[in-house]
VOGU-3710 file (C-alpha; in Angstrom, 3 decimals, decimal comma):
1> mkigiltfhs> 7,897/13,754/4,016  9,236/11,385/1,458  7,412/8,046/1,990  8,380/4,703/0,337  5,556/2,388/-0,245  6,542/-1,269/-0,036  4,002/-3,686/-1,445  3,205/-6,146/-4,082  3,033/-3,745/-7,127  5,393/-5,444/-9,437
11> qvnyggvlqt> 2,898/-7,951/-11,030  -0,051/-8,042/-13,497  -2,688/-8,737/-10,791  -5,125/-5,860/-10,981  -5,696/-5,460/-7,354  -2,053/-5,594/-6,448  -1,389/-2,525/-8,775  -4,384/-0,528/-8,099  -4,114/-0,634/-4,238  -0,686/0,460/-4,665
21> yalqevlkdl> -1,611/3,338/-6,878  -4,362/4,352/-4,547  -1,945/4,639/-1,504  0,309/6,710/-3,546  -2,139/9,021/-4,585  -3,630/9,262/-1,044  -0,246/10,017/0,307  0,349/12,758/-2,416  -2,969/14,413/-1,748  -1,922/14,545/1,963
31> ghdavvvdrw> 1,105/16,672/0,834  3,728/13,765/0,919  6,344/12,890/-1,577  5,274/9,261/-2,142  7,590/6,797/-4,068  6,942/3,112/-4,458  10,219/0,906/-3,522  10,644/-1,241/-6,612  11,048/-4,521/-4,863  10,839/-7,544/-7,110
41> idernatlhg> 8,562/-10,431/-5,968  10,992/-12,870/-7,606  14,633/-12,607/-8,860  14,010/-12,240/-12,507  10,685/-9,926/-11,991  8,536/-12,717/-13,800  5,457/-11,744/-11,932  5,509/-8,543/-13,940  7,395/-9,692/-17,194  6,158/-13,127/-17,528
51> itasrsivaw> 8,041/-15,517/-20,092  10,389/-12,646/-21,136  12,143/-12,928/-17,987  12,876/-16,592/-18,434  16,149/-17,805/-19,898  15,043/-21,518/-19,856  14,827/-22,886/-23,387  12,302/-25,566/-22,093  10,107/-22,681/-20,662  10,127/-20,957/-24,044
61> ikfigrallg> 9,442/-24,254/-25,868  6,327/-24,919/-23,623  5,345/-21,163/-24,042  5,222/-21,416/-27,924  3,521/-24,853/-27,831  0,841/-23,692/-25,567  0,487/-20,398/-27,257  -0,131/-22,307/-30,651  -2,543/-24,675/-29,153  -4,639/-21,779/-27,955
71> fgdgadyirh> -4,167/-22,255/-24,314  -4,108/-18,436/-23,573  -0,332/-17,885/-23,119  0,068/-15,456/-26,038  -2,760/-13,222/-24,561  -0,961/-13,589/-21,252  2,301/-12,514/-22,732  0,626/-9,399/-24,186  -0,978/-8,490/-20,900  2,422/-8,773/-19,185
81> irtarmlpkl> 4,144/-6,380/-21,526  1,205/-3,828/-21,589  1,297/-3,788/-17,791  5,091/-3,585/-17,586  4,906/-0,396/-20,149  2,030/1,059/-17,919  3,641/0,751/-14,557  6,169/3,293/-14,720  3,670/5,882/-15,786  1,280/4,948/-13,181
91> lnltpysfch> 3,604/4,582/-10,222  6,428/6,803/-9,000  9,218/3,965/-8,844  12,482/4,161/-6,921  15,472/4,416/-9,211  16,714/1,281/-7,850  15,183/-2,293/-8,030  15,746/-5,433/-5,907  14,474/-8,738/-4,857  16,457/-9,518/-1,645
101> wkdaprdlgv> 17,231/-6,978/0,700  21,077/-7,701/0,876  20,689/-6,370/-2,732  18,990/-2,961/-1,888  20,860/0,184/-1,149  21,437/0,817/2,573  20,167/4,064/1,986  16,435/3,632/0,533  16,307/7,384/-0,108  13,111/7,791/1,983
111> dvlivgsdqv> 12,086/9,115/5,453  9,616/6,475/6,140  8,473/3,230/4,892  4,710/2,168/4,521  4,316/-1,655/4,224  0,823/-2,593/2,737  -1,726/-3,119/1,734  -2,545/-6,430/-0,064  -1,571/-9,843/1,474  1,889/-8,502/2,333
121> wnpglqgsel> 2,014/-10,642/5,398  0,468/-13,939/4,172  3,185/-16,377/5,066  2,501/-18,361/1,517  3,456/-14,847/-0,266  6,026/-13,447/2,017  8,921/-15,537/0,762  11,412/-17,362/2,948  13,116/-14,073/4,024  9,848/-12,392/5,134
131> pyllenaphv> 10,923/-9,271/3,170  7,404/-7,285/4,116  8,150/-7,759/7,857  11,499/-6,094/7,142  13,571/-8,908/7,942  17,046/-7,827/7,288  16,021/-4,486/5,893  17,887/-1,289/6,151  16,679/0,645/9,265  14,045/3,203/8,429
141> paisyaasig> 11,082/4,196/10,624  8,093/2,099/9,295  4,300/1,720/9,733  1,907/-0,674/8,068  -1,106/0,385/6,309  -4,020/-2,082/5,785  -1,638/-4,919/5,797  -3,319/-8,283/5,221  -2,299/-11,509/6,426  -4,779/-13,582/4,466
151> vptisdelrg> -4,637/-16,813/6,960  -6,321/-17,475/10,136  -3,376/-18,251/12,022  0,546/-18,205/11,954  2,336/-21,379/12,092  4,506/-22,165/15,260  7,375/-22,324/13,176  7,136/-18,685/11,811  5,638/-17,216/15,041  8,839/-16,089/16,784
161> ryqdgikrfs> 9,878/-14,311/13,486  6,546/-12,592/13,030  6,716/-11,271/16,542  10,175/-9,855/15,825  8,855/-8,423/12,549  5,803/-6,604/14,038  8,183/-5,002/16,600  9,963/-3,179/13,691  6,852/-1,135/13,060  6,027/1,993/15,296
171> aisvreeqga> 2,300/1,602/14,251  0,388/-1,079/12,623  -2,826/-1,109/10,741  -4,483/-4,098/9,218  -7,237/-4,733/6,704  -9,276/-7,296/8,424  -10,396/-7,908/12,097  -8,800/-11,531/11,622  -5,459/-9,855/10,983  -5,973/-7,547/14,073
181> riveslggha> -6,449/-10,710/16,273  -3,451/-12,302/14,745  -1,291/-9,105/15,560  -2,721/-8,995/18,874  -1,930/-12,696/19,674  1,878/-11,980/18,578  1,957/-9,315/21,102  1,260/-6,227/19,096  -1,667/-3,880/18,490  -3,362/-3,206/15,079
191> ahvldptlla> -5,973/-0,793/14,152  -8,515/-1,864/11,619  -8,495/0,409/8,399  -9,945/0,374/5,034  -8,139/-0,784/2,040  -6,281/1,973/0,089  -8,858/1,609/-2,984  -11,680/2,763/-0,661  -9,433/5,436/1,021  -8,749/7,182/-2,324
201> disvwnrfvg> -11,471/9,762/-3,205  -13,931/8,917/-6,004  -12,281/11,698/-7,924  -9,172/9,761/-8,092  -10,868/6,764/-9,787  -12,843/9,161/-12,183  -9,647/10,645/-13,329  -8,103/7,148/-13,501  -10,566/5,548/-15,888  -10,967/8,711/-17,980
211> qrgsngrrkl> -13,749/8,980/-20,590  -16,371/6,002/-20,147  -18,356/5,208/-23,398  -21,428/2,993/-23,729  -22,941/1,226/-26,431  -26,250/1,547/-24,690  -26,452/-2,233/-23,917  -26,584/-3,557/-20,281  -23,440/-5,161/-19,080  -22,369/-8,173/-16,870
221> vcylihdplg> -18,588/-7,900/-15,802  -17,233/-11,401/-14,595  -13,854/-11,709/-12,924  -12,830/-14,742/-11,116  -9,624/-15,622/-9,804  -10,062/-19,034/-7,983  -12,502/-20,656/-10,418  -11,774/-21,851/-13,972  -14,034/-19,644/-16,108  -14,320/-22,362/-19,027
231> fvvndlrcfa> -16,847/-24,235/-17,148  -19,337/-21,350/-17,031  -18,872/-19,845/-20,362  -22,077/-21,480/-21,740  -23,974/-20,177/-18,760  -22,611/-16,681/-19,243  -23,499/-16,842/-22,991  -27,144/-17,819/-21,872  -27,459/-14,871/-19,387  -26,262/-12,556/-22,367
241> knqncdveif> -28,908/-13,899/-24,605  -31,838/-13,978/-22,149  -30,884/-10,491/-20,698  -30,173/-9,089/-24,030  -26,852/-7,679/-22,575  -22,955/-8,064/-22,993  -20,776/-9,813/-20,972  -17,157/-8,737/-20,241  -14,745/-11,531/-19,033  -11,633/-10,407/-17,161
251> fgtpctllps> -9,045/-12,868/-16,035  -6,671/-13,649/-12,911  -3,165/-14,630/-13,513  -2,840/-16,836/-15,322  -5,692/-16,893/-17,599  -8,578/-18,865/-16,293  -10,932/-19,166/-19,075  -8,466/-21,126/-21,538  -7,701/-24,725/-20,677  -4,486/-25,481/-18,638
261> svgefvrist> -4,047/-28,832/-19,862  -5,125/-31,324/-22,385  -7,551/-33,031/-20,132  -9,310/-29,823/-19,463  -9,354/-28,725/-23,196  -11,088/-31,931/-24,100  -13,711/-31,444/-21,123  -14,746/-27,854/-22,110  -13,581/-27,787/-25,702  -16,798/-26,072/-26,722
271> gpmraylsph> -16,867/-23,263/-24,027  -13,878/-21,201/-25,017  -14,497/-21,256/-28,609  -18,217/-20,388/-28,054  -17,080/-17,444/-26,008  -15,049/-16,093/-28,900  -17,840/-16,733/-31,287  -20,748/-15,089/-29,410  -21,200/-11,521/-30,428  -22,084/-10,428/-26,847
281> vhthamatpd> -19,420/-12,377/-24,776  -16,067/-10,611/-24,629  -12,734/-11,800/-23,275  -10,387/-9,402/-21,968  -7,157/-11,483/-21,507  -4,700/-8,674/-22,358  -6,482/-6,059/-20,244  -4,471/-3,476/-18,029  -5,583/-2,323/-14,608  -7,160/0,931/-16,060
291> efvreistad> -9,301/-1,206/-18,531  -10,310/-3,366/-15,801  -11,733/-0,480/-13,460  -13,305/1,185/-16,586  -15,361/-1,768/-17,353  -16,428/-2,017/-13,661  -17,324/1,545/-13,663  -19,820/1,135/-16,263  -21,145/-2,349/-15,432  -24,889/-3,151/-14,620
301> wvitdsfhal> -23,852/-6,341/-12,804  -20,541/-7,746/-11,498  -19,834/-11,379/-10,442  -16,394/-12,125/-8,759  -14,666/-13,899/-6,164  -11,980/-11,135/-5,731  -11,666/-8,663/-2,945  -10,514/-5,852/-5,177  -13,379/-6,270/-7,571  -15,583/-6,065/-4,644
311> mfstifkknv> -13,926/-2,903/-3,768  -14,303/-1,354/-7,089  -18,003/-2,351/-7,205  -18,603/-0,694/-3,981  -16,792/2,580/-5,046  -18,815/2,725/-8,449  -21,956/1,247/-6,556  -22,729/-1,568/-8,721  -24,909/-4,710/-8,298  -22,096/-7,163/-7,378
321> rvlrprngrg> -22,301/-10,895/-6,350  -19,536/-12,449/-4,684  -18,916/-16,235/-5,194  -17,978/-18,307/-2,278  -14,749/-20,211/-3,316  -14,558/-23,976/-3,526  -10,876/-24,755/-3,200  -8,317/-24,430/-0,411  -6,520/-21,215/-1,237  -9,856/-19,337/-2,027
331> vagfarleef> -11,312/-20,652/1,258  -8,538/-19,498/3,184  -8,639/-15,870/2,008  -12,523/-15,395/1,708  -12,752/-14,159/5,277  -11,800/-10,532/4,222  -14,527/-10,531/1,447  -17,033/-11,856/4,033  -15,926/-9,553/6,653  -16,315/-6,440/4,283
341> akenietnvl> -19,656/-7,489/2,889  -21,196/-7,960/6,371  -19,966/-4,554/7,509  -20,646/-2,510/4,571  -23,489/-3,834/2,307  -26,850/-4,110/3,785  -28,162/-6,627/1,696  -26,909/-10,246/0,816  -24,202/-10,152/-1,709  -22,606/-13,785/-1,135
351> cnsydeafvs> -23,735/-16,713/-3,517  -22,888/-20,219/-3,506  -23,029/-20,536/-7,147  -23,177/-19,094/-10,573  -26,751/-20,055/-11,068  -27,762/-18,213/-7,652  -25,982/-15,159/-8,830  -27,518/-15,271/-12,249  -31,099/-15,897/-10,802  -30,638/-12,893/-8,547
361> fsqgdslafs> -29,545/-10,552/-11,277  -32,306/-11,857/-13,620  -35,209/-11,300/-11,114  -33,917/-7,721/-10,460  -32,529/-8,128/-6,897  -30,414/-5,123/-6,095  -27,955/-4,060/-3,305  -27,807/-1,249/-0,493  -24,294/-0,297/0,347  -23,914/1,213/3,956
371> dknlkrqres> -22,793/4,635/2,869  -22,640/6,179/6,273  -20,511/3,385/7,774  -18,134/3,600/4,808  -17,695/7,187/5,276  -17,107/7,046/8,836  -14,323/4,214/8,255  -12,821/6,260/5,522  -12,622/9,192/7,758  -11,214/7,318/10,791
381> slewlktelk> -8,721/5,403/8,461  -7,351/8,624/6,929  -7,177/10,292/10,423  -5,017/7,102/11,704  -2,751/7,483/8,794  -2,199/11,305/9,320  -1,562/10,877/12,980  0,898/8,095/12,591  2,817/9,959/9,783  2,781/13,093/11,943
391> kldy> 4,349/11,315/14,687  7,333/10,409/12,469  7,713/13,852/10,878  10,574/14,902/13,065
//
């Protein structure tokens, strides 16, 4: 059966790309012909191509100025280019691309659509047309896999449209219990399944990262998407020195280590510079998804506030600490990390501060993953997916 995956794939965010790849590989292993529907998140596909998608002279002037001042735009530009080149090699994309459903071909060339995972049903990320609830989409049988909503409630303004949207799916599965409760409040039913990154067999990820080298030194991987890393660079340097280890810093989108304003540059002016000057603190502003996963796979410790960094720390059984967010967007989406940790990690993985995480690492605290529970969830998630696809295989 030819299955189209509809998700947030066309971007440089590591989690978005990796969960798409994982679901593609799972479907292939189940014997299906999987293709990723090349739906752009914005009209010029700027989430993937960055500044190169802009036709604004003002935007280019700002970009050049910020790049020359060292605000990280140049590195971000290269990351966009490298990821855009990698995506067609990593994902089996449809020959057509579109942003709005009105511009999509009426025949999508697939037998079934799978929507998910990632935060495809988050109202703040859906867009005004609710494309991931298939509003105005061509009629194709559809299910959702591990769709995430990412907020605790749906507003009254959108409630009716969400109710219409979930009726479009013959079967629904979500990534979090919070999402299942929301779907049920809208009159539907949702199974609770694992994120595709955990659904894929470990052999998929071992092939993906390829050969893994080591310089013999211990390593901390730091990946934060909600906090500016510039304020903790000196602490990371101290940790590297005290533990005689390397620190590998990865970035969300946009880069969060370098200052985003003149005021921030003044406040943390010594932090970024010292990061570059330290022989054991390395920044990866231009890294592609495979490089991100490879570094986690060889890490001794991971500190993050990212859901997918937690997923890959779980896959490779890494000593990870998850930071509680301090801003609105981070707090709103934190339930998914908290819920996963509670169900699948037997020791405390949540921290309220960097210092708490560093102290825990320094005193040798380790984690115990609930392997039996993860195995059970993986088996039930795979069974759900196979069962629902079989119902649609006429």
